[in-house]
C-alpha positions as CSV (number, residue, x, y, z in Angstrom):
1,X,-116.7,-9.5,18.3
2,X,-117.7,-6.5,20.9
3,X,-118.7,-7.0,24.0
4,X,-120.3,-4.1,26.3
5,X,-118.9,-5.7,30.1
6,X,-121.0,-4.9,32.9
7,X,-119.2,-2.7,35.7
8,X,-118.6,-5.0,39.2
9,X,-117.5,-4.9,42.4
10,X,-113.5,-5.7,42.7
11,X,-113.8,-8.5,44.8
12,X,-115.6,-10.5,42.6
13,X,-112.6,-10.6,39.8
14,X,-108.6,-11.0,39.8
15,X,-107.7,-8.0,38.4
16,X,-107.6,-5.5,41.2
17,X,-103.9,-4.2,40.0
18,X,-105.3,-3.5,36.9
19,X,-108.3,-1.9,37.6
20,X,-106.0,0.4,40.0
21,X,-104.0,0.6,37.7
22,X,-106.2,2.4,35.9
23,X,-107.6,4.4,38.1
24,X,-104.4,6.7,38.2
25,X,-105.1,7.1,34.2
26,X,-106.2,10.6,33.6
27,X,-108.6,9.8,30.4
28,X,-110.2,6.5,30.5
29,X,-113.7,7.5,28.3
30,X,-113.3,5.2,25.5
31,X,-111.8,1.5,26.9
32,X,-110.9,-1.7,24.6
33,X,-109.7,-4.8,25.8
34,X,-108.4,-7.7,23.0
35,X,-108.4,-11.4,24.8
36,X,-108.6,-10.4,28.4
37,X,-111.2,-12.3,30.4
38,X,-111.0,-10.7,33.6
39,X,-113.8,-8.2,34.7
40,X,-112.9,-4.3,35.0
41,X,-114.5,-1.5,36.8
42,X,-114.3,0.6,34.1
43,X,-116.8,-0.2,31.4
44,X,-115.0,-1.5,28.3
45,X,-115.4,-2.5,25.3
46,X,-114.2,-6.4,24.5
47,X,-112.4,-7.1,21.0
48,X,-112.2,-10.6,19.4
49,X,-109.4,-10.6,16.8
50,X,-110.7,-13.5,15.0
51,X,-113.0,-11.3,13.4
52,X,-114.4,-8.6,12.5
53,X,-114.4,-5.2,13.7
54,X,-117.3,-3.2,13.9
55,X,-118.7,0.1,16.4
56,X,-115.5,1.0,16.6
57,X,-115.0,4.6,15.5
58,X,-114.4,6.3,18.6
59,X,-110.5,6.1,19.7
60,X,-109.2,4.7,22.1
61,X,-108.1,6.0,25.4
62,X,-106.6,2.8,27.1
63,X,-106.1,-0.2,24.9
64,X,-105.6,-3.3,27.6
65,X,-103.8,-6.1,25.3
66,X,-103.3,-9.5,27.4
67,X,-101.1,-11.7,25.2
68,X,-102.2,-15.6,25.3
69,X,-98.9,-17.1,23.3
70,X,-99.2,-14.2,21.0
71,X,-96.7,-11.7,19.8
72,X,-96.9,-7.8,20.6
73,X,-96.4,-7.1,16.9
74,X,-98.9,-9.1,15.7
75,X,-101.5,-8.5,17.3
76,X,-100.6,-4.6,16.6
77,X,-100.4,-4.8,12.9
78,X,-103.6,-6.5,14.2
79,X,-105.0,-3.3,15.2
80,X,-103.3,-0.5,14.2
81,X,-105.0,0.5,11.2
82,X,-108.2,0.1,12.2
83,X,-109.9,3.4,13.4
84,X,-110.3,2.6,17.3
85,X,-106.6,2.0,17.9
86,X,-104.8,5.3,19.6
87,X,-101.5,5.1,19.9
88,X,-101.1,8.1,21.4
89,X,-103.5,7.0,24.4
90,X,-102.3,4.6,26.7
91,X,-101.6,0.9,25.6
92,X,-101.1,-1.8,29.0
93,X,-99.7,-5.5,27.7
94,X,-100.0,-8.0,30.5
95,X,-97.6,-10.4,30.1
96,X,-96.0,-13.8,32.2
97,X,-92.2,-12.8,31.3
98,X,-90.5,-9.1,30.4
99,X,-87.4,-10.4,29.4
100,X,-89.3,-11.7,26.4
101,X,-91.6,-8.8,25.8
102,X,-91.0,-6.6,22.0
103,X,-90.2,-3.0,22.9
104,X,-89.0,-2.5,19.8
105,X,-92.2,-3.6,17.9
106,X,-94.2,-0.9,20.5
107,X,-91.8,1.7,19.6
108,X,-91.9,1.3,16.2
109,X,-96.0,1.7,16.1
110,X,-95.2,5.0,17.5
111,X,-96.5,4.0,21.1
112,X,-95.3,6.0,23.6
113,X,-97.7,5.7,27.1
114,X,-97.0,1.7,27.1
115,X,-97.9,0.0,30.6
116,X,-96.2,-3.5,30.7
117,X,-98.0,-5.9,33.7
118,X,-95.8,-8.8,34.2
119,X,-97.8,-11.4,35.8
120,X,-95.2,-12.9,38.1
121,X,-97.9,-14.8,40.5
122,X,-101.3,-14.3,41.8
123,X,-100.6,-11.9,44.3
124,X,-97.6,-9.7,42.7
125,X,-97.3,-8.1,39.8
126,X,-94.3,-5.7,38.7
127,X,-94.8,-2.6,35.8
128,X,-92.7,-2.0,33.4
129,X,-92.2,1.0,30.6
130,X,-90.0,3.1,28.8
131,X,-88.8,6.4,27.4
132,X,-88.5,5.5,23.7
133,X,-87.4,9.4,22.9
134,X,-85.7,10.6,25.4
135,X,-82.8,11.3,22.9
136,X,-85.0,13.0,20.5
137,X,-84.9,10.0,18.1
138,X,-87.9,8.8,16.5
139,X,-86.3,6.8,13.5
140,X,-84.6,5.3,16.3
141,X,-85.8,5.1,19.4
142,X,-84.8,4.1,22.7
143,X,-86.2,0.2,23.8
144,X,-84.4,0.5,27.6
145,X,-87.4,-0.5,29.8
146,X,-87.2,0.1,33.8
147,X,-89.3,-1.0,36.6
148,X,-92.4,1.7,37.7
149,X,-94.3,0.1,39.9
150,X,-95.3,-3.1,41.5
151,X,-98.4,-4.3,42.8
152,X,-98.9,-7.0,45.9
153,X,-101.6,-8.4,47.4
154,X,-104.0,-5.6,45.5
155,X,-101.8,-2.3,46.7
156,X,-100.3,-0.5,44.0
157,X,-97.4,1.6,44.1
158,X,-96.6,3.4,41.0
159,X,-93.0,5.5,41.2
160,X,-93.9,9.4,40.4
161,X,-95.4,10.6,37.6
162,X,-94.2,7.2,36.1
163,X,-97.3,7.0,33.4
164,X,-96.5,10.5,31.9
165,X,-93.7,10.1,30.4
166,X,-93.0,14.0,28.3
167,X,-91.6,14.2,24.8
168,X,-88.8,16.5,23.9
169,X,-88.9,19.5,23.6
170,X,-86.2,19.8,19.9
171,X,-85.7,16.4,17.6
172,X,-82.0,17.3,16.5
173,X,-82.0,13.5,15.7
174,X,-84.9,12.7,13.9
175,X,-85.6,12.9,9.8
176,X,-89.3,12.6,9.0
177,X,-90.0,11.3,5.6
178,X,-92.6,13.3,4.0
179,X,-94.7,11.9,1.1
180,X,-95.1,15.3,-1.0
181,X,-97.9,16.0,-4.0
182,X,-96.2,18.4,-6.3
183,X,-99.0,21.7,-6.8
184,X,-98.1,24.7,-7.0
185,X,-98.4,27.0,-5.1
186,X,-98.7,24.9,-1.7
187,X,-95.7,22.7,-3.0
188,X,-93.9,23.7,-6.1
189,X,-90.2,22.2,-6.0
190,X,-89.4,21.0,-2.2
191,X,-85.3,20.2,-3.7
192,X,-85.3,23.6,-4.8
193,X,-83.4,26.6,-2.7
194,X,-86.5,29.1,-3.7
195,X,-90.0,28.8,-4.9
196,X,-90.5,25.9,-2.7
197,X,-93.9,26.2,-2.3
198,X,-96.0,27.6,1.1
199,X,-96.6,24.5,2.9
200,X,-92.9,24.2,2.3
201,X,-92.2,26.6,3.2
202,X,-94.2,26.5,6.4
203,X,-93.3,23.2,7.6
204,X,-89.3,24.3,7.4
205,X,-89.9,27.2,9.4
206,X,-91.2,24.4,11.7
207,X,-88.4,22.1,11.1
208,X,-86.1,24.7,12.1
209,X,-87.5,25.5,15.6
210,X,-87.6,21.8,16.2
211,X,-84.3,21.1,15.0
212,X,-85.4,18.1,12.8
213,X,-84.4,16.7,9.6
214,X,-87.5,16.4,6.4
215,X,-86.6,14.3,3.2
216,X,-89.4,14.5,0.6
217,X,-90.5,11.6,-2.0
218,X,-91.9,13.3,-5.5
219,X,-91.0,15.4,-7.6
220,X,-94.3,15.7,-9.8
221,X,-97.9,15.2,-9.2
222,X,-100.2,12.2,-8.0
223,X,-103.1,11.9,-6.5
224,X,-104.1,12.3,-3.1
225,X,-105.8,9.1,-2.7
226,X,-109.2,7.8,-1.3
227,X,-110.5,5.0,1.0
228,X,-112.4,1.6,-0.4
229,X,-113.1,-1.0,1.7
230,X,-110.4,-0.3,4.3
231,X,-107.4,0.6,2.3
232,X,-106.2,3.5,0.9
233,X,-104.9,4.4,-2.7
234,X,-102.2,6.6,-3.7
235,X,-100.4,8.4,-1.5
236,X,-103.2,7.8,1.5
237,X,-102.5,4.5,0.6
238,X,-98.8,5.0,1.1
239,X,-99.1,6.6,4.4
240,X,-101.4,4.4,5.9
241,X,-98.7,0.9,4.3
242,X,-96.6,3.3,6.7
243,X,-93.7,4.1,3.8
244,X,-93.9,7.7,5.4
245,X,-94.5,9.4,8.4
246,X,-96.2,12.4,7.2
247,X,-98.1,13.8,3.7
248,X,-97.8,17.8,2.1
249,X,-99.6,19.0,-0.6
250,X,-103.1,20.4,-0.3
251,X,-104.0,17.5,1.6
252,X,-107.7,17.3,3.1
253,X,-110.1,15.7,4.6
254,X,-112.5,13.9,3.1
255,X,-114.4,11.0,4.5
256,X,-113.1,8.9,7.2
257,X,-109.3,10.5,7.2
258,X,-109.5,12.2,11.0
259,X,-109.6,8.5,12.2
260,X,-106.7,7.0,10.6
261,X,-104.5,9.4,10.6
262,X,-103.3,12.1,12.8
263,X,-105.0,15.0,11.1
264,X,-103.4,19.4,11.4
265,X,-105.4,21.7,12.4
266,X,-106.8,23.5,9.4
267,X,-104.3,25.8,8.8
268,X,-104.8,26.7,5.1
269,X,-107.7,26.7,3.1
270,X,-108.8,26.7,-0.6
271,X,-112.3,26.0,-3.1
272,X,-112.7,23.5,-5.8
273,X,-114.1,25.0,-8.5
274,X,-115.3,24.3,-11.9
275,X,-112.8,25.5,-15.2
276,X,-115.0,26.7,-18.6
277,X,-113.2,27.8,-21.6
278,X,-113.6,31.7,-22.1
279,X,-116.2,32.8,-24.1
280,X,-115.4,33.5,-27.4
281,X,-115.4,37.2,-28.4
282,X,-118.2,38.5,-30.5
283,X,-118.5,38.6,-34.3
284,X,-118.8,42.6,-35.1
285,X,-121.5,41.1,-37.4
286,X,-123.3,39.4,-34.1
287,X,-122.9,42.4,-32.5
288,X,-125.0,44.6,-34.1
289,X,-127.6,43.1,-32.8
290,X,-126.1,44.3,-29.4
291,X,-127.2,47.8,-30.4
292,X,-130.8,47.1,-31.4
293,X,-132.7,47.8,-27.8
294,X,-136.6,46.2,-28.9
295,X,-137.4,48.8,-26.9
296,X,-135.8,52.1,-28.2
297,X,-137.2,50.6,-31.8
298,X,-140.7,49.2,-30.5
299,X,-141.0,53.2,-29.3
300,X,-139.6,55.0,-32.2
301,X,-142.2,52.4,-34.9
302,X,-144.8,53.4,-32.7
303,X,-144.1,57.2,-32.7
304,X,-143.7,57.0,-36.5
305,X,-147.3,55.1,-37.1
306,X,-148.9,57.8,-34.5
307,X,-147.5,61.0,-35.8
308,X,-147.9,60.0,-39.1
309,X,-151.6,59.3,-38.3
310,X,-151.9,63.2,-36.6
311,X,-151.0,64.0,-40.0
312,X,-153.4,62.3,-41.6
313,X,-156.1,63.5,-39.1
314,X,-155.5,66.9,-38.7
315,X,-153.7,68.1,-41.4
316,X,-155.3,65.3,-44.3
317,X,-152.0,64.5,-45.5
318,X,-151.3,61.7,-47.2
319,X,-149.8,58.6,-45.4
320,X,-147.0,58.3,-48.0
321,X,-145.9,61.5,-47.7
322,X,-145.4,62.0,-44.1
323,X,-143.5,58.2,-43.9
324,X,-140.6,59.7,-46.2
325,X,-140.5,63.0,-43.7
326,X,-140.9,61.2,-40.5
327,X,-137.9,59.4,-41.9
328,X,-136.2,62.0,-43.0
329,X,-135.7,63.8,-39.4
330,X,-135.0,60.6,-38.2
331,X,-131.9,59.9,-40.5
332,X,-131.0,63.8,-39.5
333,X,-131.5,64.7,-43.9
334,X,-132.6,68.4,-44.2
335,X,-135.7,68.8,-45.2
336,X,-136.7,71.1,-48.3
337,X,-139.1,72.7,-46.2
338,X,-141.6,71.9,-43.4
339,X,-144.9,72.6,-44.0
340,X,-146.6,75.4,-41.7
341,X,-148.9,72.9,-40.4
342,X,-146.4,70.4,-38.9
343,X,-144.4,72.6,-37.4
344,X,-145.8,72.7,-34.0
345,X,-146.2,69.0,-33.3
346,X,-143.3,67.7,-35.6
347,X,-140.8,70.3,-33.4
348,X,-141.0,67.8,-30.1
349,X,-141.0,64.8,-31.6
350,X,-137.7,65.8,-33.9
351,X,-136.0,67.0,-30.3
352,X,-137.0,62.7,-29.2
353,X,-135.3,61.9,-32.5
354,X,-132.7,63.7,-32.0
355,X,-132.3,62.0,-28.1
356,X,-132.7,58.2,-30.2
357,X,-130.4,58.9,-32.4
358,X,-127.4,60.3,-29.7
359,X,-128.5,56.8,-27.8
360,X,-128.0,54.9,-31.0
361,X,-124.3,56.1,-32.1
362,X,-122.8,55.6,-28.4
363,X,-124.5,52.7,-28.1
364,X,-122.6,51.7,-31.5
365,X,-119.4,53.4,-30.6
366,X,-119.1,51.2,-27.4
367,X,-120.1,47.7,-28.8
368,X,-117.7,48.1,-32.0
369,X,-115.3,49.7,-29.4
370,X,-114.5,46.4,-27.1
371,X,-114.9,43.5,-27.2
372,X,-118.2,41.3,-26.4
373,X,-118.2,37.6,-25.8
374,X,-121.3,35.1,-26.1
375,X,-122.8,33.5,-23.5
376,X,-120.4,32.5,-20.6
377,X,-120.6,29.1,-19.2
378,X,-121.3,29.8,-15.8
379,X,-123.5,26.4,-14.0
380,X,-123.9,23.4,-14.3
381,X,-126.9,23.0,-16.8
382,X,-124.0,25.3,-19.0
383,X,-122.1,22.8,-19.0
384,X,-124.6,19.9,-19.9
385,X,-125.5,22.1,-22.2
386,X,-122.3,22.8,-24.1
387,X,-121.7,19.0,-24.7
388,X,-117.8,19.8,-23.6
389,X,-116.2,16.7,-22.1
390,X,-115.7,16.4,-18.6
391,X,-112.8,15.4,-17.4
392,X,-112.2,15.3,-13.7
393,X,-111.0,12.5,-11.5
394,X,-113.0,10.4,-9.5
395,X,-112.6,11.8,-6.1
396,X,-115.1,15.2,-7.8
397,X,-117.4,12.6,-9.4
398,X,-117.5,11.1,-5.9
399,X,-118.8,14.6,-4.8
400,X,-122.3,14.3,-7.3
401,X,-122.5,10.4,-6.7
402,X,-125.5,11.3,-4.6
403,X,-127.5,12.9,-7.0
404,X,-130.4,15.0,-6.1
405,X,-130.9,16.4,-9.9
406,X,-130.8,14.6,-14.0
407,X,-127.9,17.5,-14.2
408,X,-125.3,15.9,-11.3
409,X,-126.5,12.6,-12.8
410,X,-125.2,13.3,-15.9
411,X,-122.0,14.5,-14.8
412,X,-121.6,11.6,-12.7
413,X,-122.7,9.5,-15.3
414,X,-120.4,11.1,-18.4
415,X,-117.9,12.2,-17.2
416,X,-114.3,10.8,-18.1
417,X,-110.9,10.3,-15.8
418,X,-108.7,13.5,-15.6
419,X,-104.7,11.7,-15.7
420,X,-103.1,14.9,-15.2
421,X,-104.6,17.8,-14.3
422,X,-102.4,20.3,-15.7
423,X,-102.7,19.1,-18.8
424,X,-106.3,19.0,-18.6
425,X,-106.8,22.2,-18.0
426,X,-104.2,23.2,-20.4
427,X,-106.2,21.8,-23.2
428,X,-109.3,23.3,-22.0
429,X,-107.3,27.3,-22.1
430,X,-106.3,26.3,-25.9
431,X,-108.5,23.6,-27.5
432,X,-112.0,25.0,-25.6
433,X,-113.4,21.3,-25.9
434,X,-113.6,20.1,-22.5
435,X,-114.6,20.5,-18.8
436,X,-111.9,20.5,-15.6
437,X,-112.2,21.7,-12.4
438,X,-109.1,23.4,-10.4
439,X,-108.3,24.9,-7.0
440,X,-108.6,28.7,-6.7
441,X,-104.9,29.3,-5.3
442,X,-103.5,27.4,-7.5
443,X,-105.2,28.4,-10.5
444,X,-104.2,31.9,-9.6
445,X,-100.8,30.5,-9.9
446,X,-100.5,29.7,-13.3
447,X,-102.8,32.2,-14.9
448,X,-99.7,34.2,-16.3
449,X,-99.6,30.8,-18.5
450,X,-103.2,31.1,-19.6
451,X,-103.3,34.6,-20.9
452,X,-103.1,35.5,-24.8
453,X,-101.5,38.3,-26.8
454,X,-104.4,40.6,-25.1
455,X,-103.8,40.6,-21.5
456,X,-106.9,38.4,-21.8
457,X,-107.5,34.8,-19.9
458,X,-108.5,31.9,-22.0
459,X,-111.1,30.2,-19.3
460,X,-113.5,31.2,-17.0
461,X,-113.4,29.5,-13.1
462,X,-116.8,29.3,-11.4
463,X,-117.2,32.1,-8.9
464,X,-119.5,28.8,-6.3
465,X,-116.8,26.3,-5.5
466,X,-117.9,22.3,-5.8
467,X,-116.9,22.6,-2.0
468,X,-114.1,23.9,0.1
469,X,-110.6,22.3,0.9
470,X,-109.8,22.5,4.4
471,X,-105.9,22.5,4.5
472,X,-104.0,19.9,6.6
473,X,-100.6,18.1,7.7
474,X,-101.1,14.2,7.6
475,X,-99.1,12.0,10.0
476,X,-98.9,8.8,10.3
477,X,-101.0,7.6,13.8
478,X,-99.5,8.2,16.8
479,X,-96.5,10.4,15.5
480,X,-94.5,11.9,18.5
481,X,-93.8,15.0,16.9
482,X,-97.6,15.6,15.4
483,X,-98.6,17.6,19.0
484,X,-96.1,20.0,18.8
485,X,-96.0,20.3,15.0
486,X,-100.1,21.0,15.2
487,X,-99.4,24.0,17.7
488,X,-96.7,25.6,15.4
489,X,-99.6,25.6,12.9
490,X,-101.8,27.2,14.7
491,X,-99.6,30.0,16.7
492,X,-98.4,31.0,12.6
493,X,-102.2,31.1,11.2
494,X,-102.7,33.6,14.2
495,X,-99.3,35.8,13.9
496,X,-100.5,36.6,10.0
497,X,-97.6,34.7,8.8
498,X,-100.3,31.9,6.7
499,X,-102.2,35.2,5.3
500,X,-98.8,36.8,4.3
501,X,-97.6,33.4,2.2
502,X,-101.1,33.1,0.9
503,X,-100.4,36.8,-0.4
504,X,-96.8,36.7,-2.1
505,X,-98.2,33.5,-3.7
506,X,-101.0,35.6,-5.9
507,X,-98.5,38.0,-6.7
508,X,-98.0,36.7,-10.3
509,X,-101.4,37.1,-10.8
510,X,-102.2,40.2,-10.1
511,X,-99.2,41.4,-11.8
512,X,-100.4,39.3,-14.9
513,X,-104.0,40.9,-14.7
514,X,-102.2,44.8,-14.8
515,X,-100.7,44.4,-17.1
516,X,-104.4,44.2,-19.6
517,X,-104.7,48.0,-18.9
518,X,-108.4,49.2,-18.9
519,X,-107.2,53.2,-20.7
520,X,-107.6,52.8,-24.1
521,X,-108.5,54.9,-27.0
522,X,-109.4,52.7,-30.2
523,X,-110.6,54.8,-33.2
524,X,-112.9,52.8,-35.3
525,X,-112.3,52.1,-38.5
526,X,-113.6,50.0,-41.4
527,X,-113.2,46.4,-39.9
528,X,-115.5,47.7,-36.7
529,X,-117.7,49.5,-39.5
530,X,-117.8,47.0,-42.6
531,X,-120.9,45.2,-41.8
532,X,-122.7,48.4,-40.1
533,X,-121.4,50.1,-43.7
534,X,-123.3,47.6,-45.9
535,X,-126.4,47.8,-44.1
536,X,-126.1,52.1,-44.3
537,X,-125.2,51.2,-48.1
538,X,-128.8,48.6,-49.2
539,X,-130.1,51.4,-47.0
540,X,-129.1,54.2,-49.3
541,X,-129.7,52.0,-52.9
542,X,-133.2,50.8,-50.9
543,X,-133.7,54.9,-50.9
544,X,-131.9,55.4,-54.1
545,X,-134.2,52.9,-56.1
546,X,-137.4,54.0,-54.1
547,X,-136.8,57.8,-55.1
548,X,-136.0,56.4,-58.8
549,X,-139.7,54.3,-58.7
550,X,-141.2,57.7,-57.2
551,X,-140.0,59.1,-60.2
552,X,-140.9,57.1,-62.7
553,X,-144.1,56.8,-61.3
554,X,-144.6,60.4,-61.1
555,X,-143.3,60.8,-64.7
556,X,-145.8,58.6,-66.1
557,X,-148.6,60.6,-64.0
558,X,-147.4,64.1,-65.6
559,X,-147.7,62.3,-69.3
560,X,-151.2,61.2,-68.6
561,X,-152.3,64.3,-67.3
562,X,-151.1,65.9,-70.2
563,X,-151.8,63.8,-73.2
564,X,-155.6,64.2,-71.7
565,X,-155.0,67.7,-72.4
566,X,-153.9,67.2,-75.7
567,X,-156.9,65.1,-76.2
């Protein structure tokens, strides 16, 4: 439950000291109150801890908590995972006795700007605060508090800069627990001395500058996780439960993570793309069909038909003799004699035949001397039509949950969960019975493992991404070193360090692809031309058969004429 409180004159409520205190704070746009019945001059949102929160998507500038017999730890545990709570804002706690106040609970939730207002009487209040990180130790903060101001009869007296505690520039006594994911080239081996991964190398530089220590928690891949009913799964869930201080390894915002965690500047980027089997090489007998361009051969047939008609109309030549002569010219066979009256029209046609013959031979050599591939899967409709199994994780499937067409609906309804991306990608490359997804830069890193003996890549990565990935570092909300780390990331990106690491990460892929030379000489042998040779042999055989039949017919015709003469 929440209530927007109206602004009333300060004379109508007893919390004048609190109102004067709020006026000294730099940012007061969003103020939330818990268990507070006083009227405030500042418009605020009143929360009831016994009821679900709603309309609380804006992070707080000020949170005012009145402890009515509750411990501070209990209240903070209730609100720490709510999107509105901002530990980096100002937290004002109203209590009766400061000596029983739990400053350690406040520091464990990274509350740095803390004001404790002790109600000693109706006319006098004492203000306390603390500096938990003055020794540069996040793991064991100082809980020593001191008096920073008083309020007597509505008059506020504060020490100079008491409400703006400074953070140390170095953190030599701090160890960050990093919930890392293993996703090359971003995070390869955090415990190694070399090939640690570009994100790990970036954070190594930051840790060295800030003089802090980092411990990494895992050496294998685990899914990042997603939000469901306010709770995160997998590594995001571990971070939400504060089992670590930060998360590194291609972590990217998908839903409400920018409210639930401290999310750094987007200092790297990538894209998620469909990865499918590489199209199979066409067998040589199928490649012959690529040689026969229908436009060329329709023009040949039409021109032969036209020439035969011309010979018949203007030279009274028979259809069969004209066709046989043109067929011989087309195959570049020698003629015993070209009729004189045919020469003028035939010479022009011979020139075109020479051009067509050269085109055919060039195309034949080109098709047979290099690999040609069957249709490459390159669209979502191709994936569905291929009947290959779709193996992806649930977060990718969620991208298609608000499907706009039947193709996306089939992908969402027919996918199978991928337990480990590398296993699925290896299956796509070598078994070629499924499709999956991969990060573009991760694909470049592993590319040398998926190249055959001829230097060809065994899979195809879509040119168009499913979605772009903006990579961040994620921290527990309120983590005190976060602003300094975020500033370092911005500077490293601007100075070109990130791009340099990108270039180094893609070196192996460039080296692997460069081994396949585009300059080679391949002499056509029987393997390449056996199908063409068979077709040619069939043509020669057919020609011989026609020749035999013609001779038999002619001999029969001559014998018939001779018998008539003898009679």
